Structures are given as C-alpha cells and as structure tokens.
gemmi code that builds the backbone of each chain (N, CA, C; Angstrom):
import gemmi

chains = {
    "A": [
        ("MET", (-4.032, -35.066, 38.680), (-2.591, -35.760, 38.544), (-1.193, -35.414, 38.892)),
        ("ASN", (-0.880, -36.321, 39.987), (0.016, -36.089, 40.463), (1.628, -36.574, 39.856)),
        ("LEU", (2.892, -36.481, 40.407), (4.129, -37.133, 39.527), (4.093, -37.566, 41.105)),
        ("TYR", (4.340, -38.982, 40.941), (4.758, -39.625, 42.928), (5.840, -40.491, 42.122)),
        ("GLU", (6.917, -40.779, 43.681), (7.646, -41.931, 43.281), (7.618, -43.045, 44.656)),
        ("THR", (7.343, -44.480, 43.851), (7.441, -45.356, 45.368), (8.500, -45.818, 45.389)),
        ("THR", (9.340, -46.059, 46.340), (10.101, -46.898, 47.019), (9.691, -48.015, 47.623)),
        ("PHE", (10.137, -49.498, 47.213), (9.546, -50.464, 48.279), (11.222, -51.468, 48.428)),
        ("ILE", (10.703, -52.153, 48.880), (11.589, -53.346, 49.529), (11.163, -54.489, 49.957)),
        ("ILE", (11.520, -55.910, 48.976), (10.906, -57.005, 49.472), (11.734, -57.632, 49.235)),
        ("ASN", (11.447, -58.461, 50.271), (12.209, -59.837, 51.228), (12.894, -60.915, 50.057)),
        ("PRO", (13.923, -60.600, 49.906), (14.928, -61.547, 48.408), (15.023, -62.764, 48.862)),
        ("GLN", (13.793, -63.492, 50.218), (14.789, -64.850, 50.256), (13.015, -65.544, 49.522)),
        ("THR", (13.054, -64.959, 47.811), (12.707, -66.039, 47.927), (13.444, -66.087, 45.833)),
        ("ASP", (12.397, -67.203, 44.701), (13.319, -66.599, 43.591), (13.030, -65.121, 43.352)),
        ("ASP", (13.880, -65.326, 42.079), (13.987, -64.264, 41.197), (12.339, -64.111, 40.669)),
        ("ALA", (11.404, -65.010, 40.075), (10.544, -64.888, 39.941), (9.174, -64.767, 41.091)),
        ("THR", (9.670, -64.752, 41.433), (8.861, -64.515, 42.998), (8.452, -63.340, 42.964)),
        ("ILE", (9.668, -62.067, 43.208), (10.120, -61.270, 43.636), (9.594, -60.079, 42.277)),
        ("ASP", (9.995, -60.934, 41.091), (9.592, -59.717, 40.035), (7.712, -59.984, 39.894)),
        ("ARG", (7.590, -60.913, 40.479), (5.703, -61.241, 40.545), (5.344, -59.837, 41.463)),
        ("HIS", (6.198, -59.756, 42.820), (5.535, -59.047, 43.602), (6.228, -57.483, 42.995)),
        ("VAL", (6.969, -57.015, 42.077), (7.266, -56.068, 41.862), (6.492, -55.993, 40.758)),
        ("ARG", (5.300, -56.563, 39.765), (4.378, -56.257, 39.245), (3.191, -55.701, 39.837)),
        ("GLU", (2.897, -56.281, 40.935), (2.016, -56.500, 41.420), (1.795, -54.778, 41.772)),
        ("VAL", (2.641, -54.535, 42.268), (2.348, -52.808, 42.609), (2.179, -51.861, 41.365)),
        ("ALA", (2.807, -52.596, 40.252), (2.770, -51.691, 39.014), (1.253, -52.318, 38.538)),
        ("ASP", (0.380, -52.982, 38.852), (-0.760, -53.317, 38.651), (-1.883, -52.266, 39.378)),
        ("VAL", (-1.437, -52.772, 40.506), (-2.430, -51.224, 41.417), (-2.551, -50.307, 41.285)),
        ("ILE", (-1.121, -49.239, 39.902), (-0.940, -48.210, 39.877), (-2.040, -48.279, 38.602)),
        ("ASN", (-1.615, -48.946, 37.486), (-2.549, -49.176, 36.379), (-3.633, -49.385, 36.878)),
        ("LYS", (-4.346, -50.041, 37.635), (-5.636, -50.452, 37.701), (-6.234, -48.973, 37.995)),
        ("GLY", (-5.554, -47.887, 38.724), (-6.003, -46.956, 38.649), (-5.345, -45.296, 38.668)),
        ("GLN", (-5.453, -45.566, 37.048), (-5.723, -44.731, 36.109), (-4.074, -44.081, 35.740)),
        ("GLY", (-3.375, -44.666, 36.811), (-2.342, -44.528, 37.111), (-1.342, -44.709, 35.959)),
        ("LYS", (-0.090, -43.592, 35.752), (0.758, -44.156, 34.292), (1.996, -43.883, 34.666)),
        ("ILE", (2.664, -44.813, 34.431), (4.370, -45.275, 35.022), (4.986, -44.660, 34.252)),
        ("HIS", (5.936, -43.942, 34.180), (6.832, -42.899, 33.497), (8.330, -43.863, 33.520)),
        ("HIS", (9.009, -44.162, 34.987), (9.680, -44.424, 34.716), (9.881, -45.725, 36.277)),
        ("GLU", (10.523, -46.629, 35.729), (10.646, -48.170, 36.636), (12.129, -48.700, 36.924)),
        ("ASP", (12.607, -48.444, 37.997), (14.316, -48.938, 38.249), (14.106, -50.322, 39.558)),
        ("HIS", (15.036, -50.716, 39.094), (15.214, -51.638, 40.205), (16.032, -51.688, 40.539)),
        ("MET", (16.417, -51.959, 41.332), (17.656, -51.247, 42.387), (17.806, -52.869, 42.225)),
        ("GLY", (17.765, -53.891, 42.730), (18.389, -54.872, 42.843), (18.231, -54.974, 44.295)),
        ("THR", (19.461, -56.782, 44.811), (19.293, -56.576, 46.433), (20.332, -56.105, 46.659)),
        ("ARG", (20.275, -55.522, 48.043), (21.322, -54.203, 48.308), (21.579, -54.689, 49.974)),
        ("ARG", (22.408, -54.206, 50.323), (22.421, -54.262, 52.225), (21.772, -53.415, 52.614)),
        ("LEU", (21.291, -53.871, 53.566), (20.238, -52.855, 54.256), (20.991, -52.630, 55.376)),
        ("ALA", (20.628, -50.815, 55.935), (21.719, -50.248, 57.110), (21.626, -50.508, 57.716)),
        ("TYR", (20.186, -50.787, 58.307), (19.956, -52.047, 59.456), (19.455, -53.115, 59.263)),
        ("GLU", (19.187, -53.878, 60.294), (17.993, -55.361, 59.762), (16.723, -54.974, 60.126)),
        ("ILE", (15.932, -55.529, 59.332), (14.326, -55.337, 58.796), (14.076, -56.969, 58.956)),
        ("GLN", (13.174, -57.151, 60.539), (13.134, -58.864, 60.622), (13.962, -59.208, 60.220)),
        ("ASP", (14.908, -59.254, 60.866), (16.296, -59.874, 60.987), (16.885, -60.203, 59.734)),
        ("LEU", (16.520, -59.331, 58.830), (17.590, -59.829, 57.365), (18.415, -58.698, 57.036)),
        ("THR", (19.312, -58.862, 56.616), (20.302, -58.230, 56.492), (20.167, -57.579, 54.756)),
        ("GLN", (19.830, -57.930, 53.691), (19.684, -57.948, 52.148), (18.046, -57.063, 52.146)),
        ("GLY", (18.613, -56.901, 50.700), (16.333, -56.396, 50.134), (16.756, -56.307, 49.115)),
        ("TYR", (15.029, -56.199, 47.992), (15.417, -56.069, 46.530), (14.868, -54.711, 46.873)),
        ("TYR", (15.191, -53.970, 46.242), (14.415, -52.430, 45.714), (14.315, -52.050, 44.417)),
        ("ALA", (12.790, -51.768, 45.071), (12.534, -50.716, 43.131), (11.883, -49.523, 43.098)),
        ("SER", (11.799, -49.161, 42.680), (11.180, -47.851, 42.487), (9.963, -48.021, 41.314)),
        ("PHE", (9.312, -47.165, 41.011), (8.510, -46.706, 40.235), (8.272, -45.133, 40.146)),
        ("ILE", (8.006, -43.810, 39.162), (7.468, -42.691, 39.025), (6.208, -43.407, 38.162)),
        ("PHE", (5.818, -42.340, 38.423), (4.302, -42.475, 37.914), (3.393, -41.112, 38.448)),
        ("GLU", (2.495, -40.928, 37.249), (1.263, -39.895, 37.417), (0.559, -41.032, 38.200)),
        ("ALA", (-0.397, -40.140, 38.864), (-1.757, -41.055, 39.134), (-3.056, -39.883, 39.537)),
        ("PRO", (-3.910, -40.158, 39.539), (-5.031, -39.099, 40.490), (-4.201, -39.663, 42.072)),
        ("THR", (-4.740, -38.701, 42.715), (-4.581, -39.308, 44.858), (-5.348, -40.416, 45.321)),
        ("SER", (-5.906, -40.662, 44.728), (-6.813, -42.757, 45.113), (-6.094, -43.460, 44.882)),
        ("VAL", (-5.057, -43.619, 44.009), (-4.264, -44.846, 44.275), (-3.733, -44.750, 45.527)),
        ("LEU", (-2.969, -43.337, 45.808), (-1.898, -43.871, 47.283), (-2.851, -44.379, 48.740)),
        ("PRO", (-4.094, -44.618, 48.728), (-4.208, -45.229, 49.379), (-4.179, -46.789, 49.078)),
        ("LYS", (-4.711, -46.998, 48.175), (-4.459, -48.476, 47.504), (-3.212, -48.365, 47.606)),
        ("LEU", (-2.815, -47.846, 46.825), (-0.697, -48.178, 47.030), (-0.414, -48.852, 48.640)),
        ("GLN", (-0.557, -47.560, 49.652), (-0.414, -48.411, 50.619), (-1.702, -49.212, 51.339)),
        ("ARG", (-2.875, -49.713, 51.417), (-3.127, -51.121, 51.170), (-2.585, -51.991, 51.233)),
        ("HIS", (-2.260, -51.846, 49.200), (-1.141, -53.151, 48.764), (-0.410, -53.250, 49.619)),
        ("PHE", (0.752, -52.565, 50.197), (1.895, -52.466, 50.540), (1.077, -53.422, 52.083)),
        ("LYS", (0.463, -52.846, 52.887), (0.589, -53.215, 54.389), (0.121, -55.178, 54.661)),
        ("LEU", (-0.779, -55.234, 53.366), (-1.539, -56.528, 53.538), (-0.836, -57.841, 53.067)),
        ("ASN", (0.706, -57.084, 52.176), (0.954, -58.386, 52.162), (2.767, -58.199, 52.683)),
        ("GLU", (2.750, -59.138, 53.230), (4.670, -59.303, 54.685), (5.222, -59.083, 53.936)),
        ("TYR", (5.892, -59.038, 52.577), (6.619, -59.604, 51.892), (7.449, -57.633, 51.863)),
        ("TYR", (6.767, -57.233, 51.252), (7.125, -56.187, 51.218), (7.644, -55.268, 53.312)),
        ("LEU", (8.946, -55.274, 52.702), (9.510, -55.308, 54.249), (9.227, -53.232, 54.016)),
        ("ARG", (9.421, -52.363, 52.957), (9.290, -51.099, 53.748), (8.903, -50.749, 52.551)),
        ("TYR", (8.143, -49.189, 52.357), (7.844, -48.698, 51.661), (8.055, -47.662, 51.747)),
        ("LEU", (8.144, -46.500, 50.408), (7.316, -44.470, 51.226), (7.712, -44.151, 49.504)),
        ("THR", (6.171, -43.174, 49.683), (5.764, -42.384, 48.824), (5.841, -41.596, 48.651)),
        ("VAL", (6.229, -40.474, 47.414), (6.392, -39.211, 47.971), (5.957, -38.167, 47.097)),
        ("ARG", (6.050, -37.153, 46.608), (5.941, -36.597, 45.774), (7.259, -36.423, 45.015)),
        ("PHE", (7.320, -36.342, 43.547), (9.063, -36.458, 42.627), (8.398, -35.350, 42.167)),
        ("GLU", (10.096, -34.440, 42.729), (10.480, -33.829, 42.542), (11.628, -33.309, 41.889)),
        ("GLY", (11.732, -34.510, 41.188), (13.046, -34.035, 40.448), (12.957, -33.944, 39.039)),
        ("ASN", (13.816, -33.833, 38.061), (13.761, -34.778, 36.643), (13.106, -35.312, 35.996)),
        ("LEU", (12.423, -35.415, 35.517), (11.970, -36.619, 34.811), (12.272, -36.760, 33.375)),
        ("GLU", (12.464, -35.923, 33.359), (13.433, -35.869, 31.553), (14.556, -36.835, 31.823)),
        ("LYS", (15.547, -35.724, 32.245), (16.597, -36.213, 32.755), (16.737, -38.058, 32.962)),
        ("LEU", (15.717, -38.597, 33.749), (16.153, -39.596, 33.616), (14.939, -40.430, 33.135)),
        ("ILE", (14.660, -39.992, 31.907), (14.109, -41.103, 31.041), (14.953, -40.175, 29.999)),
        ("ARG", (15.457, -39.359, 29.666), (16.414, -39.359, 28.508), (17.704, -39.907, 27.994)),
        ("PRO", (18.104, -40.540, 28.763), (19.668, -41.409, 28.993), (19.569, -42.759, 28.119)),
        ("ALA", (18.383, -43.200, 28.742), (17.535, -44.632, 28.290), (17.076, -44.401, 26.966)),
        ("GLU", (16.815, -43.054, 26.414), (16.244, -43.202, 24.736), (17.518, -43.213, 24.716)),
        ("GLU", (18.500, -41.743, 25.067), (19.336, -41.649, 23.913), (20.156, -42.619, 23.402)),
        ("GLN", (20.434, -43.640, 24.817), (21.152, -45.229, 24.096), (20.204, -45.983, 23.420)),
        ("ALA", (19.855, -45.744, 22.998), (18.458, -46.412, 22.186), (18.245, -46.518, 20.898)),
        ("GLN", (18.265, -44.943, 20.811), (18.698, -44.716, 19.191), (19.586, -43.233, 19.162)),
        ("SER", (21.154, -43.935, 19.495), (22.465, -43.439, 19.424), (22.707, -43.583, 18.229)),
        ("PRO", (22.576, -44.380, 17.195), (23.158, -44.207, 16.277), (22.175, -43.352, 15.047)),
        ("LYS", (20.943, -43.304, 15.709), (19.709, -42.707, 14.487), (20.494, -40.865, 15.322)),
        ("GLU", (19.838, -41.254, 16.636), (20.031, -39.179, 16.467), (20.750, -38.242, 16.544)),
        ("LYS", (21.999, -39.117, 16.873), (23.425, -38.529, 16.908), (24.102, -37.485, 16.366)),
        ("PRO", (23.099, -37.806, 14.993), (23.969, -37.572, 13.985), (23.144, -36.144, 13.100)),
        ("ALA", (22.148, -36.582, 13.686), (20.495, -35.485, 13.582), (20.938, -34.619, 14.072)),
        ("ALA", (20.852, -34.440, 15.546), (20.863, -33.162, 16.559), (21.912, -32.485, 15.731)),
        ("PRO", (23.352, -32.260, 15.613), (24.392, -31.563, 14.551), (24.027, -31.001, 14.074)),
        ("LYS", (23.618, -31.492, 12.742), (23.168, -31.117, 11.719), (22.344, -29.705, 11.225)),
        ("ASP", (21.070, -30.005, 12.214), (21.096, -28.408, 12.732), (21.661, -27.192, 12.739)),
        ("GLU", (22.887, -27.168, 13.662), (23.711, -26.719, 14.102), (24.465, -26.320, 12.715)),
        ("SER", (24.988, -27.417, 11.652), (25.621, -27.348, 11.023), (24.604, -26.318, 9.464)),
        ("ASP", (23.610, -26.619, 9.875), (22.739, -25.423, 8.199), (22.629, -24.250, 8.868)),
        ("ILE", (23.415, -23.926, 9.818), (23.279, -22.022, 9.725), (25.007, -21.613, 9.439)),
        ("ASP", (26.084, -22.777, 9.247), (27.313, -22.337, 9.287), (27.615, -22.809, 8.067)),
        ("VAL", (26.327, -23.286, 6.857), (26.812, -23.647, 6.167), (27.690, -22.358, 4.380)),
        ("GLY", (27.634, -21.359, 4.767), (28.731, -20.725, 3.939), (29.527, -21.294, 4.553)),
        ("LYS", (30.628, -21.556, 5.162), (31.783, -22.218, 5.751), (32.253, -23.696, 4.835)),
        ("GLY", (31.150, -24.707, 5.116), (32.592, -25.403, 4.690), (30.850, -26.115, 3.694)),
        ("SER", (31.325, -27.900, 3.482), (30.137, -28.688, 3.193), (30.077, -29.269, 4.188)),
        ("GLU", (28.407, -29.761, 4.244), (27.876, -30.288, 5.768), (28.641, -31.192, 6.068)),
        ("GLU", (28.976, -32.227, 5.087), (30.015, -33.724, 5.313), (30.764, -32.787, 6.363)),
        ("SER", (31.938, -32.308, 6.112), (32.868, -32.110, 6.661), (32.695, -31.538, 7.942)),
        ("LEU", (31.462, -30.736, 8.290), (31.161, -29.931, 9.266), (30.843, -30.968, 10.195)),
        ("GLU", (30.128, -32.370, 10.036), (29.529, -33.655, 10.392), (30.606, -33.867, 11.110)),
        ("THR", (31.306, -34.388, 10.547), (32.431, -34.966, 10.978), (33.438, -34.181, 12.224)),
        ("ALA", (32.939, -33.110, 11.704), (33.940, -32.342, 13.147), (33.027, -31.735, 14.420)),
        ("GLU", (31.890, -31.729, 13.771), (31.201, -31.574, 14.981), (30.791, -32.982, 16.231)),
        ("SER", (31.377, -34.177, 15.519), (30.327, -35.116, 16.568), (31.378, -35.766, 17.267)),
        ("PRO", (33.470, -35.568, 17.328), (33.535, -35.050, 18.595), (32.952, -34.262, 19.398)),
        ("GLU", (32.786, -33.060, 18.868), (31.915, -32.430, 20.211), (31.308, -32.287, 21.349)),
        ("THR", (29.944, -33.212, 20.289), (29.226, -33.723, 21.081), (29.871, -34.839, 21.893)),
        ("GLU", (30.346, -35.949, 21.590), (31.132, -37.054, 22.453), (31.845, -35.891, 23.760)),
        ("LYS", (32.527, -34.951, 23.568), (33.063, -34.233, 24.685), (32.178, -33.382, 25.551)),
        ("ILE", (30.819, -33.449, 25.654), (29.820, -32.743, 26.029), (28.992, -34.412, 27.151)),
        ("GLN", (29.186, -35.144, 26.336), (28.540, -36.399, 26.918), (30.628, -36.815, 28.627)),
        ("THR", (30.599, -36.228, 27.848), (31.984, -36.863, 29.077), (32.394, -35.669, 30.286)),
        ("VAL", (31.627, -34.520, 29.411), (31.963, -33.368, 30.792), (30.464, -33.636, 31.433)),
        ("GLU", (28.922, -34.139, 31.198), (28.478, -34.245, 31.959), (28.575, -35.504, 33.083)),
        ("THR", (29.094, -36.459, 32.349), (29.218, -37.402, 33.105), (30.495, -37.505, 34.756)),
        ("GLU", (31.238, -36.044, 33.708), (31.956, -35.795, 35.068), (31.893, -34.921, 36.319)),
        ("ALA", (30.791, -34.285, 35.649), (29.943, -32.988, 36.565), (29.439, -33.648, 37.658)),
        ("VAL", (29.073, -35.449, 37.532), (28.343, -35.355, 38.732), (29.638, -36.140, 39.454)),
        ("GLU", (30.339, -36.765, 38.555), (31.359, -37.541, 40.113), (32.291, -36.440, 40.739)),
        ("PRO", (32.408, -35.556, 40.199), (33.554, -35.028, 41.133), (32.920, -34.663, 43.109)),
        ("GLU", (31.642, -35.226, 42.733), (31.282, -34.857, 43.970), (31.988, -36.444, 45.736)),
        ("ALA", (32.421, -37.126, 44.488), (33.164, -38.163, 45.613), (34.536, -37.893, 45.727)),
        ("THR", (34.766, -36.167, 45.790), (35.999, -35.838, 46.506), (36.111, -35.991, 47.988)),
        ("ASP", (36.993, -35.979, 48.393), (37.147, -36.250, 50.302), (36.795, -35.367, 50.604)),
        ("GLU", (36.763, -34.448, 50.760), (36.998, -33.149, 51.149), (36.232, -32.830, 52.183)),
        ("SER", (34.904, -33.429, 52.078), (33.487, -32.896, 53.846), (34.050, -34.628, 54.249)),
        ("GLU", (34.830, -35.452, 53.816), (34.830, -36.578, 55.189), (35.689, -36.459, 55.671)),
        ("THR", (37.446, -35.530, 55.098), (38.135, -35.424, 55.682), (38.081, -34.389, 56.938)),
        ("GLU", (36.730, -33.379, 56.226), (36.719, -32.269, 57.130), (36.059, -32.714, 58.255)),
        ("THR", (35.307, -33.334, 58.436), (34.375, -33.476, 59.577), (34.074, -34.204, 60.296)),
        ("PRO", (35.368, -35.359, 60.828), (35.943, -36.453, 61.716), (36.417, -35.589, 62.668)),
        ("GLY", (36.975, -34.519, 62.571), (38.279, -33.621, 63.040), (37.048, -32.529, 64.325)),
        ("ASP", (36.177, -32.354, 62.905), (35.430, -31.200, 63.873), (34.141, -31.778, 64.582)),
        ("ASP", (33.675, -32.804, 64.756), (33.451, -34.103, 64.759), (33.108, -34.044, 66.308)),
        ("ALA", (34.902, -34.682, 66.135), (35.903, -34.618, 67.595), (36.059, -33.473, 68.848)),
        ("ALA", (35.947, -32.198, 67.742), (35.655, -31.187, 69.062), (34.554, -30.820, 69.088)),
        ("GLU", (33.660, -31.024, 68.544), (32.058, -30.780, 69.097), (31.837, -31.269, 70.038)),
        ("GLU", (32.520, -32.935, 70.165), (32.069, -33.782, 71.605), (32.798, -33.436, 72.883)),
        ("GLN", (34.095, -33.043, 72.546), (34.380, -32.344, 73.504), (33.852, -31.264, 74.752)),
        ("GLU", (33.698, -30.306, 73.375), (32.746, -30.026, 74.015), (31.600, -29.764, 75.105)),
        ("LEU", (31.131, -30.528, 74.239), (30.087, -31.759, 75.209), (30.759, -32.279, 76.543)),
    ],
    "B": [
        ("MET", (42.629, -27.818, 66.380), (42.462, -28.101, 64.409), (41.903, -26.207, 63.441)),
        ("ALA", (42.385, -25.808, 63.620), (42.891, -23.943, 62.991), (41.988, -24.389, 61.579)),
        ("MET", (40.632, -24.387, 61.019), (40.500, -24.314, 59.823), (40.400, -22.981, 58.791)),
        ("VAL", (41.154, -22.836, 58.186), (41.572, -22.322, 57.005), (40.411, -21.270, 56.474)),
        ("LYS", (40.139, -19.971, 57.101), (38.563, -19.481, 56.604), (38.545, -19.193, 55.072)),
        ("GLY", (37.447, -18.888, 54.516), (37.673, -19.184, 53.576), (36.133, -19.125, 52.942)),
        ("LYS", (35.545, -18.722, 51.862), (33.866, -18.988, 51.559), (33.541, -20.600, 51.187)),
        ("LYS", (33.069, -21.363, 51.910), (33.010, -22.757, 51.740), (31.982, -22.642, 50.835)),
        ("ILE", (32.163, -23.376, 49.555), (30.632, -23.973, 48.425), (30.076, -25.074, 48.580)),
        ("CYS", (29.155, -24.745, 48.841), (28.422, -25.309, 48.099), (28.454, -26.489, 47.165)),
        ("ARG", (28.750, -27.786, 47.442), (28.618, -29.018, 46.610), (27.701, -28.726, 45.414)),
        ("PHE", (26.308, -28.931, 45.710), (25.771, -28.862, 45.028), (25.338, -27.516, 44.350)),
        ("CYS", (25.426, -26.722, 44.553), (25.532, -25.588, 43.878), (26.639, -25.350, 42.587)),
        ("GLU", (27.746, -26.362, 43.433), (28.736, -26.575, 42.392), (28.675, -27.148, 41.070)),
        ("ASN", (28.044, -28.217, 41.369), (27.961, -29.754, 40.160), (26.314, -29.408, 39.587)),
        ("LYS", (25.961, -28.503, 40.376), (24.584, -27.875, 38.882), (23.166, -28.684, 39.974)),
        ("ILE", (23.505, -29.390, 40.834), (22.407, -30.800, 41.497), (21.149, -30.023, 42.076)),
        ("ASP", (20.280, -30.442, 41.498), (19.351, -29.129, 41.779), (17.759, -29.915, 43.086)),
        ("TYR", (18.035, -31.536, 42.639), (17.502, -32.687, 42.791), (18.217, -33.791, 43.948)),
        ("VAL", (17.983, -33.926, 45.105), (18.885, -34.618, 45.820), (17.980, -35.978, 45.827)),
        ("ASP", (19.119, -36.612, 45.397), (17.964, -38.418, 45.862), (18.400, -38.809, 46.682)),
        ("TYR", (17.417, -39.442, 47.280), (17.166, -40.315, 48.241), (17.503, -42.084, 48.754)),
        ("LYS", (17.406, -42.619, 47.105), (18.368, -43.873, 46.942), (19.639, -43.304, 46.591)),
        ("ASP", (20.470, -42.441, 46.737), (21.658, -42.613, 46.563), (22.490, -42.348, 47.503)),
        ("GLU", (23.227, -43.737, 47.601), (23.896, -44.188, 49.344), (25.309, -43.186, 49.508)),
        ("ARG", (25.656, -43.523, 47.894), (26.832, -42.186, 48.465), (27.109, -40.651, 48.626)),
        ("ILE", (25.893, -40.296, 48.381), (25.652, -38.183, 49.032), (25.419, -38.784, 50.453)),
        ("LEU", (23.969, -39.583, 50.046), (23.761, -39.706, 51.923), (24.331, -39.268, 52.999)),
        ("ARG", (25.397, -40.511, 52.885), (26.712, -40.564, 53.267), (27.463, -40.163, 53.855)),
        ("ARG", (27.968, -39.232, 52.232), (29.175, -38.002, 52.323), (28.816, -37.102, 53.821)),
        ("PHE", (27.580, -37.083, 53.975), (26.957, -36.045, 54.797), (26.211, -36.261, 55.897)),
        ("THR", (26.451, -37.172, 56.191), (26.315, -37.856, 57.463), (27.835, -38.328, 58.344)),
        ("ASN", (27.851, -38.374, 59.566), (29.101, -39.132, 60.157), (28.972, -40.211, 60.274)),
        ("GLU", (30.114, -40.770, 61.164), (30.100, -41.819, 61.096), (29.420, -42.616, 62.186)),
        ("ARG", (28.750, -41.556, 62.702), (26.748, -42.048, 64.339), (25.738, -42.773, 63.200)),
        ("GLY", (26.124, -41.545, 61.761), (24.947, -41.681, 60.923), (23.849, -39.865, 60.939)),
        ("LYS", (24.837, -39.106, 61.478), (24.368, -37.499, 62.160), (24.719, -36.893, 61.073)),
        ("ILE", (23.408, -36.177, 60.855), (23.313, -34.979, 59.729), (24.668, -34.248, 59.525)),
        ("ILE", (25.307, -34.189, 58.885), (26.344, -33.047, 59.386), (25.673, -31.307, 58.968)),
        ("PRO", (26.232, -31.071, 59.767), (25.663, -29.437, 59.820), (26.362, -28.377, 59.164)),
        ("ARG", (25.488, -27.516, 58.822), (26.050, -27.045, 57.249), (27.044, -26.179, 57.516)),
        ("ARG", (27.437, -25.651, 59.193), (28.295, -24.637, 58.845), (29.724, -25.450, 58.394)),
        ("ILE", (30.078, -27.084, 58.764), (30.771, -27.771, 58.342), (30.695, -27.634, 57.250)),
        ("SER", (29.528, -29.140, 56.578), (29.400, -28.869, 55.008), (29.646, -27.770, 53.607)),
        ("GLY", (29.472, -26.556, 54.567), (29.156, -25.730, 53.372), (27.398, -25.653, 52.338)),
        ("ASN", (27.115, -26.360, 53.044), (25.928, -26.481, 52.191), (25.295, -25.056, 51.823)),
        ("CYS", (24.470, -24.678, 50.797), (23.609, -23.340, 51.227), (22.417, -24.099, 51.395)),
        ("ALA", (21.602, -23.459, 52.013), (20.510, -23.309, 53.221), (19.179, -24.310, 52.032)),
        ("MET", (19.299, -23.480, 50.537), (18.165, -24.440, 49.951), (19.075, -25.984, 50.132)),
        ("HIS", (20.246, -26.568, 49.587), (20.522, -27.903, 49.260), (20.550, -28.422, 51.198)),
        ("GLN", (20.872, -27.388, 51.614), (20.793, -28.498, 52.669), (19.808, -29.072, 53.727)),
        ("ARG", (18.558, -28.107, 52.881), (17.260, -28.735, 53.458), (17.057, -29.618, 52.637)),
        ("LYS", (16.973, -29.666, 51.552), (16.696, -30.820, 50.428), (17.823, -32.245, 50.656)),
        ("LEU", (18.883, -31.664, 51.291), (19.755, -32.931, 51.577), (19.130, -33.477, 53.258)),
        ("THR", (18.732, -32.876, 53.424), (17.771, -33.241, 54.932), (16.520, -34.075, 54.633)),
        ("THR", (15.873, -33.657, 54.081), (14.530, -34.556, 54.056), (15.160, -35.570, 53.251)),
        ("ALA", (16.430, -35.822, 52.049), (16.744, -36.955, 51.092), (17.143, -37.872, 52.473)),
        ("ILE", (18.242, -37.490, 53.492), (19.404, -38.337, 54.415), (17.319, -38.707, 55.221)),
        ("LYS", (16.539, -38.154, 55.952), (15.325, -38.624, 55.781), (14.662, -40.086, 55.821)),
        ("ARG", (14.671, -39.469, 54.078), (14.206, -40.516, 53.923), (14.705, -42.093, 53.426)),
        ("GLY", (15.759, -41.737, 53.271), (17.000, -42.533, 53.465), (16.932, -43.780, 54.287)),
        ("ARG", (16.649, -43.023, 54.819), (16.492, -43.732, 56.699), (15.748, -44.454, 57.133)),
        ("ILE", (14.430, -44.486, 56.212), (13.105, -45.290, 56.084), (13.576, -46.517, 55.601)),
        ("LEU", (13.942, -45.457, 54.394), (13.954, -47.077, 53.885), (15.662, -47.884, 53.960)),
        ("ALA", (16.193, -47.715, 54.798), (17.122, -48.387, 55.771), (18.295, -48.491, 54.387)),
        ("ILE", (18.534, -47.088, 53.506), (19.529, -47.353, 52.863), (20.869, -46.474, 53.613)),
        ("VAL", (20.521, -45.601, 54.477), (21.194, -45.238, 55.760), (20.998, -44.901, 56.629)),
        ("ALA", (21.522, -45.529, 58.007), (21.861, -46.095, 59.364), (20.616, -44.537, 59.728)),
        ("PHE", (19.457, -44.944, 60.731), (19.462, -43.969, 62.235), (20.624, -43.533, 62.336)),
        ("GLU", (20.828, -44.753, 63.648), (22.458, -44.237, 63.788), (22.347, -46.123, 63.870)),
        ("SER", (24.403, -45.704, 65.118), (25.236, -46.588, 63.626), (25.815, -47.069, 65.204)),
        ("GLU", (25.924, -48.609, 66.155), (26.420, -48.598, 67.340), (27.696, -48.827, 66.675)),
        ("SER", (28.185, -49.433, 66.164), (29.518, -49.181, 65.712), (30.474, -48.202, 65.889)),
        ("TYR", (30.453, -47.520, 67.184), (31.305, -46.666, 67.582), (31.613, -46.254, 69.337)),
        ("ARG", (33.200, -45.552, 68.876), (33.834, -46.683, 70.288), (34.082, -47.527, 70.100)),
    ],
}
model = gemmi.Model(1)
for chain_id, residues in chains.items():
    chain = gemmi.Chain(chain_id)
    for i, (resn, *xyz) in enumerate(residues, 1):
        res = gemmi.Residue()
        res.name, res.seqid = resn, gemmi.SeqId(i, " ")
        for name, pos in zip(("N", "CA", "C"), xyz):
            atom = gemmi.Atom()
            atom.name, atom.element = name, gemmi.Element(name[0])
            atom.pos, atom.b_iso = gemmi.Position(*pos), 0.0
            res.add_atom(atom)
        chain.add_residue(res)
    model.add_chain(chain)
structure = gemmi.Structure()
structure.add_model(model)
structure.setup_entities()
C-alpha cells in the first residue's frame, strides 16, 4: 500500500451535479480496489494555462489515497475511457499528510481541543498559580502560534525574485 | 546590472517548506519567467534539494495546465 495523489481536470461545460458525479466516479474506482481516501480537494473551476480541447477553464479536483498498486491501472483506464476528463496525473504523495488533514480537524474541534492542549503544560507549572489563571494566560499564546504559522507561509509572496529575474533574463538573451 | 554579491538564501529553506505542491500556481509562477521557463538556481538562489523538488513540481504543473509550457505573448 502506497500513498498516491491523483489530480484531474473535468470539462466544466456541464452542470454541477454531473461534475460532482464524475468526481465520485474516481472515488469509486479507488474504493473498489481496496483503496482508502485520506484527503479530498475540490479546487473548483480554474483558468487553464493553455487551451485543452478549445477550453480555457477546467474543474480541478484531487484525491490523496492509500491503495495497492493494482488500483493505478484501473484509475488510468477510467480516465482514458471517459472523455470528460481533460487531464489527469497520479503521483506518489510525498508531502506531509498530517499537515493537510489536521487544519481541517482543528477547525471542527477548536472549541474542545484548544483549551485541552494548554492544560498539559499548565500541569507542570501548577506551583506558580491556579489552573484557571494559567489557562487564560496561555490561550493568547496559542493564538500567536497560529498567526506565526500563517505568516511563515505568506512571506513567500515577496517580490524579490520577480524583480531580480527579468533583468537577468534580458542579460542572458543579449549574450545569446 | 551589477548584483550585490551576497549569500542568496533559499526561499524554501527560509520558510521551512519541505514539499513543493505542483498545484500551487503562485509558487510555480514565482520561479518561472514570463516565457514559462524555469528560473535557474544561480539566479533564484534556491538550494539544490529544493530546486530539484521545484523543477518536478513545475513540470507536473505544466501537465495539469497550471503553468504554461511556453507563453506566446512575448515580445
């Protein structure tokens, strides 16, 4: 059993129910082959970087699943036989699955989970104060951590690389 | 254009990203030029490991029409 990620594009020129059915069909193929779907992502209708069958938009969806290798040819066959799949790509998933799954769970359980986690830390410091005051003191801290995490991803958006490259590129072309 | 010599830091190491997602258009766009070519390591400053991961991600993204193989709107 290996972890795989399959991403595919569906022709968006049908109604939402049909698109959803096509997504479910892929899930069925995985499930029938004793696969287990861990994560499902419907990215929705996006602009295509180039035209495929004269279309400029496509409906993107992806599954991260664990399955025996026998599923992969079945998946490929399914994609090939049905022409409403514009593109498909199945690769071994090498990212962090827990990172993907956890944020979704935390959102659902946030009222219960969040106060419980700092309690463990407060147990160590019981001598300093009552549990209640510690909990209130630590709750903003957890919020801070969350903001730091989101910021850590965002700075990627710095323009430096974009400003650097056009100049270098022009220089390169002149050399040629 | 004389670039100031200095250690370029790999953006992925800096932000502790160990997996480059081929579905993330923003990242793939950042490391390709307007023609759709992959920006070399000597310019972007990426470390070898991350450049390797980025390259496969961009190539996968091209298959899925997330980034273009090449752009005609040039010149």
